[in-house]
matplotlib code that plots the C-alpha trace (Angstrom):
import matplotlib.pyplot as plt

x = [-19.7, -17.1, -17.8, -15.7, -17.0, -13.8, -14.8, -11.9, -12.1, -12.8, -10.9, -7.5, -5.4, -1.4, 0.7, -2.8, -3.7, -6.0, -6.5, -8.9, -10.3, -12.1, -13.6, -14.1, -17.4, -17.7, -14.5, -11.8, -10.0, -7.0, -5.8, -5.6, -3.4, -5.3, -4.6, -5.1, -4.8, -5.6, -7.6, -6.5, -8.0, -7.3, -5.2, -5.1, -5.2, -2.4, -0.8, -0.2, 0.2, -0.5, 0.2, 0.4, -1.3, 2.5, 2.2, 4.9, 4.7, 4.8, 4.5, 4.8, 7.8, 6.2, 4.1, 6.6, 7.7, 4.2, 1.7, 1.4, -0.5, -2.2, -4.3, -6.7, -8.0, -10.1, -11.8, -11.3, -10.3, -7.2, -6.1, -4.2, -3.0, -1.6, 0.7, 2.3, -1.0, 0.5, -2.7, -1.3, -2.0, -6.3, -7.8, -10.5, -8.7, -10.3, -9.3, -9.0, -9.0, -5.9, -6.6, -9.5, -12.2, -12.4, -15.0, -16.6, -14.5, -13.8, -12.5, -9.4, -9.0, -5.8, -6.4, -5.4]
y = [-103.3, -101.3, -100.7, -99.7, -97.1, -96.6, -94.6, -92.3, -95.1, -93.5, -94.1, -92.9, -91.9, -93.7, -91.4, -89.9, -89.9, -90.8, -90.5, -92.8, -92.4, -94.7, -93.8, -96.4, -96.6, -97.8, -99.5, -96.9, -95.6, -93.9, -97.6, -99.5, -100.5, -99.1, -101.1, -100.5, -104.0, -104.3, -107.5, -107.4, -110.0, -113.2, -113.0, -112.9, -109.9, -108.4, -105.8, -102.1, -99.8, -100.2, -97.1, -97.8, -96.2, -94.5, -93.3, -95.8, -97.3, -100.2, -99.8, -102.9, -102.7, -101.7, -98.6, -97.5, -93.6, -93.6, -94.3, -92.0, -93.6, -91.1, -90.9, -88.4, -89.8, -86.7, -88.0, -91.6, -91.5, -93.3, -92.2, -93.4, -91.0, -92.4, -90.8, -91.9, -94.5, -97.7, -100.1, -102.9, -100.7, -101.7, -103.2, -102.7, -101.0, -102.7, -100.8, -103.2, -102.7, -104.7, -106.8, -108.3, -106.0, -105.2, -102.8, -103.0, -101.9, -99.8, -100.0, -98.0, -98.5, -97.3, -96.7, -95.2]
z = [8.9, 7.8, 4.2, 1.0, -1.8, -4.4, -7.2, -9.4, -12.2, -16.2, -19.6, -20.2, -22.8, -22.4, -20.2, -18.6, -14.2, -12.6, -9.0, -7.0, -4.2, -1.4, 1.4, 4.7, 6.3, 10.3, 12.7, 13.2, 9.9, 11.8, 13.3, 9.7, 7.1, 4.1, 0.7, -3.2, -5.5, -8.8, -11.4, -14.7, -16.9, -16.0, -13.3, -9.6, -7.8, -7.7, -4.7, -5.9, -2.9, 0.6, 3.6, 7.5, 10.5, 10.8, 6.5, 5.8, 2.5, 0.0, -3.5, -6.7, -8.7, -11.9, -10.2, -8.4, -9.9, -11.5, -8.1, -5.1, -2.3, 0.7, 3.5, 4.8, 8.0, 9.4, 6.2, 6.5, 2.8, 0.5, -2.5, -5.3, -7.6, -11.1, -13.5, -17.0, -17.2, -19.3, -20.8, -18.5, -15.2, -16.9, -14.5, -11.9, -9.0, -5.5, -2.1, 1.0, 5.6, 6.5, 3.6, 5.0, 3.7, 0.2, -2.4, -5.3, -7.4, -9.9, -13.2, -15.0, -18.5, -20.6, -24.0, -27.2]

ax = plt.figure().add_subplot(projection="3d")
ax.plot(x, y, z, "-o")
ax.set_aspect("equal")
plt.show()
């Protein structure tokens, strides 16, 4: 009965920052690979970042150097710090557990 709840989305200007959070209930959080994916209108869902139980990370080329994924196992929470946001980052962002379970998503809109 794993459940995920994303938060932190909103409307920001280009160059701005947002920090997304995902709280996981149920399961054994510390053993999961946690991920952030996004879906822009008309596009398939794409990988943004992954953080494994070891702490190792993987980023999409389009966000590398701008986004940082992290986790707090004591709080069952994964974060996505997004800096220097661009209009093309506009999408619904989803949190995932082992790329198997998904939250409802949180909207990020980057616009002037």
